TIVO-2410 file (N, C-alpha, C; in nm, 3 decimals):
# residues 107
REC num residu      c1      c2      c3 atome chaine
REC   1      X  14.579  -7.319 -10.619     N      A
REC   1      X  14.458  -7.280 -10.656    CA      A
REC   1      X  14.425  -7.143 -10.596     C      A
REC   2      X  14.377  -7.046 -10.681     N      A
REC   2      X  14.351  -6.907 -10.629    CA      A
REC   2      X  14.240  -6.918 -10.535     C      A
REC   3      X  14.258  -6.843 -10.431     N      A
REC   3      X  14.156  -6.831 -10.317    CA      A
REC   3      X  14.111  -6.668 -10.308     C      A
REC   4      X  13.991  -6.629 -10.335     N      A
REC   4      X  13.956  -6.489 -10.347    CA      A
REC   4      X  13.999  -6.413 -10.218     C      A
REC   5      X  13.989  -6.451 -10.109     N      A
REC   5      X  14.015  -6.375  -9.983    CA      A
REC   5      X  14.169  -6.348  -9.978     C      A
REC   6      X  14.257  -6.430 -10.045     N      A
REC   6      X  14.409  -6.413 -10.034    CA      A
REC   6      X  14.445  -6.375 -10.164     C      A
REC   7      X  14.393  -6.417 -10.281     N      A
REC   7      X  14.435  -6.381 -10.420    CA      A
REC   7      X  14.340  -6.310 -10.492     C      A
REC   8      X  14.312  -6.181 -10.479     N      A
REC   8      X  14.210  -6.119 -10.555    CA      A
REC   8      X  14.239  -6.132 -10.709     C      A
REC   9      X  14.134  -6.099 -10.792     N      A
REC   9      X  14.150  -6.114 -10.931    CA      A
REC   9      X  14.142  -5.967 -10.997     C      A
REC  10      X  14.204  -5.961 -11.112     N      A
REC  10      X  14.190  -5.832 -11.184    CA      A
REC  10      X  14.133  -5.865 -11.314     C      A
REC  11      X  14.022  -5.782 -11.343     N      A
REC  11      X  13.958  -5.782 -11.475    CA      A
REC  11      X  13.997  -5.672 -11.558     C      A
REC  12      X  14.062  -5.691 -11.675     N      A
REC  12      X  14.131  -5.578 -11.746    CA      A
REC  12      X  14.055  -5.568 -11.887     C      A
REC  13      X  14.133  -5.496 -11.973     N      A
REC  13      X  14.082  -5.452 -12.101    CA      A
REC  13      X  14.073  -5.581 -12.187     C      A
REC  14      X  13.999  -5.574 -12.297     N      A
REC  14      X  13.975  -5.691 -12.384    CA      A
REC  14      X  13.946  -5.823 -12.317     C      A
REC  15      X  13.865  -5.810 -12.211     N      A
REC  15      X  13.805  -5.930 -12.135    CA      A
REC  15      X  13.930  -6.005 -12.078     C      A
REC  16      X  14.027  -5.952 -12.041     N      A
REC  16      X  14.137  -6.017 -11.978    CA      A
REC  16      X  14.110  -6.038 -11.831     C      A
REC  17      X  14.173  -6.147 -11.762     N      A
REC  17      X  14.163  -6.160 -11.624    CA      A
REC  17      X  14.282  -6.233 -11.572     C      A
REC  18      X  14.331  -6.191 -11.458     N      A
REC  18      X  14.453  -6.238 -11.397    CA      A
REC  18      X  14.429  -6.258 -11.240     C      A
REC  19      X  14.501  -6.359 -11.197     N      A
REC  19      X  14.517  -6.387 -11.050    CA      A
REC  19      X  14.621  -6.291 -10.998     C      A
REC  20      X  14.581  -6.228 -10.887     N      A
REC  20      X  14.681  -6.129 -10.820    CA      A
REC  20      X  14.756  -6.207 -10.724     C      A
REC  21      X  14.889  -6.149 -10.680     N      A
REC  21      X  14.971  -6.204 -10.565    CA      A
REC  21      X  14.887  -6.198 -10.427     C      A
REC  22      X  14.936  -6.262 -10.339     N      A
REC  22      X  14.874  -6.268 -10.205    CA      A
REC  22      X  14.851  -6.127 -10.164     C      A
REC  23      X  14.727  -6.095 -10.102     N      A
REC  23      X  14.709  -5.971 -10.040    CA      A
REC  23      X  14.782  -5.960  -9.910     C      A
REC  24      X  14.852  -5.854  -9.895     N      A
REC  24      X  14.935  -5.837  -9.781    CA      A
REC  24      X  14.905  -5.725  -9.692     C      A
REC  25      X  14.799  -5.643  -9.723     N      A
REC  25      X  14.750  -5.525  -9.650    CA      A
REC  25      X  14.744  -5.407  -9.736     C      A
REC  26      X  14.727  -5.294  -9.663     N      A
REC  26      X  14.707  -5.162  -9.751    CA      A
REC  26      X  14.801  -5.130  -9.858     C      A
REC  27      X  14.924  -5.151  -9.823     N      A
REC  27      X  15.042  -5.126  -9.917    CA      A
REC  27      X  15.020  -5.204 -10.058     C      A
REC  28      X  14.954  -5.306 -10.050     N      A
REC  28      X  14.924  -5.396 -10.162    CA      A
REC  28      X  14.865  -5.315 -10.288     C      A
REC  29      X  14.771  -5.237 -10.239     N      A
REC  29      X  14.695  -5.156 -10.348    CA      A
REC  29      X  14.771  -5.076 -10.430     C      A
REC  30      X  14.888  -5.021 -10.377     N      A
REC  30      X  14.971  -4.932 -10.454    CA      A
REC  30      X  15.044  -5.018 -10.564     C      A
REC  31      X  15.089  -5.138 -10.535     N      A
REC  31      X  15.155  -5.220 -10.619    CA      A
REC  31      X  15.058  -5.271 -10.742     C      A
REC  32      X  14.933  -5.303 -10.682     N      A
REC  32      X  14.830  -5.341 -10.791    CA      A
REC  32      X  14.812  -5.231 -10.882     C      A
REC  33      X  14.794  -5.107 -10.828     N      A
REC  33      X  14.762  -5.004 -10.940    CA      A
REC  33      X  14.889  -4.980 -11.032     C      A
REC  34      X  15.009  -5.010 -10.990     N      A
REC  34      X  15.124  -4.994 -11.076    CA      A
REC  34      X  15.116  -5.114 -11.189     C      A
REC  35      X  15.082  -5.226 -11.139     N      A
REC  35      X  15.066  -5.348 -11.230    CA      A
REC  35      X  14.969  -5.331 -11.333     C      A
REC  36      X  14.858  -5.266 -11.317     N      A
REC  36      X  14.758  -5.250 -11.404    CA      A
REC  36      X  14.729  -5.117 -11.459     C      A
REC  37      X  14.824  -5.041 -11.445     N      A
REC  37      X  14.816  -4.892 -11.483    CA      A
REC  37      X  14.762  -4.872 -11.634     C      A
REC  38      X  14.797  -4.959 -11.714     N      A
REC  38      X  14.771  -4.944 -11.852    CA      A
REC  38      X  14.604  -4.973 -11.875     C      A
REC  39      X  14.543  -5.044 -11.783     N      A
REC  39      X  14.402  -5.058 -11.805    CA      A
REC  39      X  14.316  -4.944 -11.762     C      A
REC  40      X  14.383  -4.840 -11.700     N      A
REC  40      X  14.310  -4.717 -11.663    CA      A
REC  40      X  14.182  -4.746 -11.591     C      A
REC  41      X  14.073  -4.667 -11.627     N      A
REC  41      X  13.966  -4.680 -11.545    CA      A
REC  41      X  13.874  -4.804 -11.584     C      A
REC  42      X  13.925  -4.870 -11.685     N      A
REC  42      X  13.852  -4.995 -11.726    CA      A
REC  42      X  13.886  -5.112 -11.643     C      A
REC  43      X  13.999  -5.118 -11.566     N      A
REC  43      X  14.037  -5.225 -11.484    CA      A
REC  43      X  13.951  -5.245 -11.371     C      A
REC  44      X  13.926  -5.354 -11.320     N      A
REC  44      X  13.841  -5.384 -11.208    CA      A
REC  44      X  13.905  -5.487 -11.116     C      A
REC  45      X  13.901  -5.456 -10.993     N      A
REC  45      X  13.952  -5.553 -10.878    CA      A
REC  45      X  13.842  -5.627 -10.827     C      A
REC  46      X  13.863  -5.751 -10.809     N      A
REC  46      X  13.755  -5.844 -10.756    CA      A
REC  46      X  13.822  -5.911 -10.623     C      A
REC  47      X  13.766  -5.875 -10.506     N      A
REC  47      X  13.826  -5.919 -10.385    CA      A
REC  47      X  13.724  -5.961 -10.285     C      A
REC  48      X  13.762  -6.013 -10.184     N      A
REC  48      X  13.658  -6.056 -10.071    CA      A
REC  48      X  13.731  -6.041  -9.940     C      A
REC  49      X  13.666  -5.972  -9.850     N      A
REC  49      X  13.712  -5.964  -9.710    CA      A
REC  49      X  13.611  -6.008  -9.616     C      A
REC  50      X  13.664  -6.044  -9.491     N      A
REC  50      X  13.565  -6.082  -9.393    CA      A
REC  50      X  13.588  -5.975  -9.270     C      A
REC  51      X  13.479  -5.933  -9.210     N      A
REC  51      X  13.484  -5.836  -9.115    CA      A
REC  51      X  13.407  -5.892  -8.992     C      A
REC  52      X  13.462  -5.876  -8.872     N      A
REC  52      X  13.386  -5.898  -8.753    CA      A
REC  52      X  13.352  -5.788  -8.661     C      A
REC  53      X  13.397  -5.664  -8.691     N      A
REC  53      X  13.379  -5.539  -8.623    CA      A
REC  53      X  13.336  -5.430  -8.728     C      A
REC  54      X  13.273  -5.336  -8.683     N      A
REC  54      X  13.228  -5.213  -8.765    CA      A
REC  54      X  13.358  -5.135  -8.786     C      A
REC  55      X  13.365  -5.085  -8.909     N      A
REC  55      X  13.470  -4.993  -8.963    CA      A
REC  55      X  13.457  -4.865  -8.870     C      A
REC  56      X  13.578  -4.810  -8.862     N      A
REC  56      X  13.575  -4.673  -8.786    CA      A
REC  56      X  13.625  -4.567  -8.892     C      A
REC  57      X  13.625  -4.599  -9.024     N      A
REC  57      X  13.666  -4.497  -9.108    CA      A
REC  57      X  13.577  -4.503  -9.246     C      A
REC  58      X  13.594  -4.397  -9.334     N      A
REC  58      X  13.524  -4.390  -9.443    CA      A
REC  58      X  13.612  -4.433  -9.567     C      A
REC  59      X  13.555  -4.475  -9.668     N      A
REC  59      X  13.634  -4.491  -9.795    CA      A
REC  59      X  13.555  -4.435  -9.906     C      A
REC  60      X  13.615  -4.416 -10.033     N      A
REC  60      X  13.539  -4.372 -10.148    CA      A
REC  60      X  13.609  -4.425 -10.259     C      A
REC  61      X  13.521  -4.432 -10.370     N      A
REC  61      X  13.574  -4.486 -10.518    CA      A
REC  61      X  13.527  -4.380 -10.612     C      A
REC  62      X  13.618  -4.275 -10.625     N      A
REC  62      X  13.581  -4.176 -10.711    CA      A
REC  62      X  13.590  -4.204 -10.860     C      A
REC  63      X  13.644  -4.313 -10.891     N      A
REC  63      X  13.659  -4.353 -11.039    CA      A
REC  63      X  13.579  -4.470 -11.097     C      A
REC  64      X  13.488  -4.523 -11.021     N      A
REC  64      X  13.406  -4.630 -11.050    CA      A
REC  64      X  13.310  -4.671 -10.942     C      A
REC  65      X  13.209  -4.749 -10.979     N      A
REC  65      X  13.111  -4.787 -10.880    CA      A
REC  65      X  13.184  -4.924 -10.812     C      A
REC  66      X  13.128  -4.940 -10.693     N      A
REC  66      X  13.170  -5.069 -10.622    CA      A
REC  66      X  13.045  -5.155 -10.589     C      A
REC  67      X  13.054  -5.284 -10.604     N      A
REC  67      X  12.947  -5.375 -10.574    CA      A
REC  67      X  12.988  -5.439 -10.442     C      A
REC  68      X  12.909  -5.435 -10.328     N      A
REC  68      X  12.933  -5.486 -10.207    CA      A
REC  68      X  12.845  -5.626 -10.191     C      A
REC  69      X  12.901  -5.728 -10.166     N      A
REC  69      X  12.818  -5.849 -10.164    CA      A
REC  69      X  12.835  -5.900 -10.015     C      A
REC  70      X  12.729  -5.931  -9.944     N      A
REC  70      X  12.739  -5.981  -9.819    CA      A
REC  70      X  12.719  -6.141  -9.832     C      A
REC  71      X  12.830  -6.209  -9.813     N      A
REC  71      X  12.840  -6.353  -9.841    CA      A
REC  71      X  12.790  -6.440  -9.712     C      A
REC  72      X  12.789  -6.379  -9.592     N      A
REC  72      X  12.750  -6.460  -9.487    CA      A
REC  72      X  12.701  -6.355  -9.375     C      A
REC  73      X  12.607  -6.385  -9.289     N      A
REC  73      X  12.561  -6.296  -9.182    CA      A
REC  73      X  12.487  -6.189  -9.233     C      A
REC  74      X  12.518  -6.067  -9.186     N      A
REC  74      X  12.457  -5.938  -9.231    CA      A
REC  74      X  12.528  -5.824  -9.206     C      A
REC  75      X  12.514  -5.719  -9.283     N      A
REC  75      X  12.592  -5.598  -9.242    CA      A
REC  75      X  12.516  -5.473  -9.288     C      A
REC  76      X  12.547  -5.357  -9.242     N      A
REC  76      X  12.476  -5.229  -9.276    CA      A
REC  76      X  12.581  -5.140  -9.342     C      A
REC  77      X  12.541  -5.089  -9.460     N      A
REC  77      X  12.633  -4.989  -9.512    CA      A
REC  77      X  12.571  -4.850  -9.490     C      A
REC  78      X  12.660  -4.749  -9.466     N      A
REC  78      X  12.625  -4.613  -9.449    CA      A
REC  78      X  12.675  -4.536  -9.578     C      A
REC  79      X  12.590  -4.509  -9.657     N      A
REC  79      X  12.628  -4.450  -9.788    CA      A
REC  79      X  12.595  -4.291  -9.779     C      A
REC  80      X  12.698  -4.211  -9.824     N      A
REC  80      X  12.657  -4.067  -9.866    CA      A
REC  80      X  12.661  -4.034 -10.014     C      A
REC  81      X  12.553  -3.981 -10.054     N      A
REC  81      X  12.538  -3.958 -10.202    CA      A
REC  81      X  12.592  -3.835 -10.255     C      A
REC  82      X  12.601  -3.806 -10.380     N      A
REC  82      X  12.664  -3.682 -10.435    CA      A
REC  82      X  12.577  -3.561 -10.392     C      A
REC  83      X  12.452  -3.583 -10.380     N      A
REC  83      X  12.378  -3.449 -10.331    CA      A
REC  83      X  12.376  -3.435 -10.181     C      A
REC  84      X  12.449  -3.519 -10.115     N      A
REC  84      X  12.470  -3.494  -9.963    CA      A
REC  84      X  12.378  -3.575  -9.875     C      A
REC  85      X  12.268  -3.634  -9.933     N      A
REC  85      X  12.180  -3.725  -9.855    CA      A
REC  85      X  12.262  -3.855  -9.818     C      A
REC  86      X  12.207  -3.913  -9.711     N      A
REC  86      X  12.267  -4.038  -9.666    CA      A
REC  86      X  12.160  -4.145  -9.663     C      A
REC  87      X  12.214  -4.274  -9.651     N      A
REC  87      X  12.121  -4.381  -9.657    CA      A
REC  87      X  12.193  -4.505  -9.576     C      A
REC  88      X  12.105  -4.574  -9.517     N      A
REC  88      X  12.161  -4.695  -9.446    CA      A
REC  88      X  12.104  -4.813  -9.516     C      A
REC  89      X  12.186  -4.912  -9.569     N      A
REC  89      X  12.131  -5.017  -9.633    CA      A
REC  89      X  12.190  -5.149  -9.573     C      A
REC  90      X  12.094  -5.224  -9.527     N      A
REC  90      X  12.119  -5.353  -9.455    CA      A
REC  90      X  12.120  -5.462  -9.558     C      A
REC  91      X  12.228  -5.551  -9.554     N      A
REC  91      X  12.232  -5.658  -9.640    CA      A
REC  91      X  12.236  -5.782  -9.566     C      A
REC  92      X  12.164  -5.882  -9.615     N      A
REC  92      X  12.161  -6.022  -9.557    CA      A
REC  92      X  12.254  -6.110  -9.653     C      A
REC  93      X  12.286  -6.229  -9.612     N      A
REC  93      X  12.354  -6.315  -9.691    CA      A
REC  93      X  12.307  -6.318  -9.836     C      A
REC  94      X  12.403  -6.302  -9.927     N      A
REC  94      X  12.373  -6.307 -10.081    CA      A
REC  94      X  12.304  -6.181 -10.129     C      A
REC  95      X  12.275  -6.081 -10.045     N      A
REC  95      X  12.233  -5.947 -10.093    CA      A
REC  95      X  12.352  -5.865 -10.139     C      A
REC  96      X  12.331  -5.775 -10.231     N      A
REC  96      X  12.437  -5.679 -10.261    CA      A
REC  96      X  12.379  -5.543 -10.272     C      A
REC  97      X  12.474  -5.446 -10.277     N      A
REC  97      X  12.434  -5.305 -10.288    CA      A
REC  97      X  12.552  -5.249 -10.375     C      A
REC  98      X  12.514  -5.137 -10.457     N      A
REC  98      X  12.616  -5.078 -10.537    CA      A
REC  98      X  12.640  -4.935 -10.471     C      A
REC  99      X  12.775  -4.928 -10.440     N      A
REC  99      X  12.822  -4.787 -10.394    CA      A
REC  99      X  12.860  -4.710 -10.530     C      A
REC 100      X  12.767  -4.614 -10.562     N      A
REC 100      X  12.795  -4.546 -10.692    CA      A
REC 100      X  12.931  -4.467 -10.688     C      A
REC 101      X  12.974  -4.426 -10.821     N      A
REC 101      X  13.079  -4.356 -10.825    CA      A
REC 101      X  13.042  -4.213 -10.827     C      A
REC 102      X  13.070  -4.157 -10.724     N      A
REC 102      X  13.030  -3.998 -10.700    CA      A
REC 102      X  13.130  -3.923 -10.630     C      A
REC 103      X  13.241  -3.975 -10.605     N      A
REC 103      X  13.339  -3.888 -10.523    CA      A
REC 103      X  13.317  -3.864 -10.385     C      A
REC 104      X  13.214  -3.938 -10.324     N      A
REC 104      X  13.199  -3.917 -10.192    CA      A
REC 104      X  13.206  -4.043 -10.112     C      A
REC 105      X  13.230  -4.040  -9.984     N      A
REC 105      X  13.262  -4.164  -9.911    CA      A
REC 105      X  13.135  -4.258  -9.900     C      A
REC 106      X  13.168  -4.380  -9.885     N      A
REC 106      X  13.076  -4.488  -9.858    CA      A
REC 106      X  13.147  -4.561  -9.728     C      A
REC 107      X  13.066  -4.596  -9.627     N      A
REC 107      X  13.115  -4.649  -9.519    CA      A
REC 107      X  13.059  -4.789  -9.486     C      A
***
């Protein structure tokens, strides 16, 4: 049975969906991109991660928006918008925020 924290899902063109292989770490993303290259910017990855400590790095999603869902506890997102403004968004369990596609980092 697929389990989202270990087996992300891919949503592709023509309303397709597939279960992905076990997530093995950062290198997994390169193989994922190769598997679904034909979906281009329409492909979507659905995954779930648990964090017990703050991140010490930034990430960005230049080709699409990201929805961050807090499933347990609370978290604070540090967002930088395209105009250079910043925002802190605190999420409680079952809240979500959208990291817009702007080519700038979201932490």
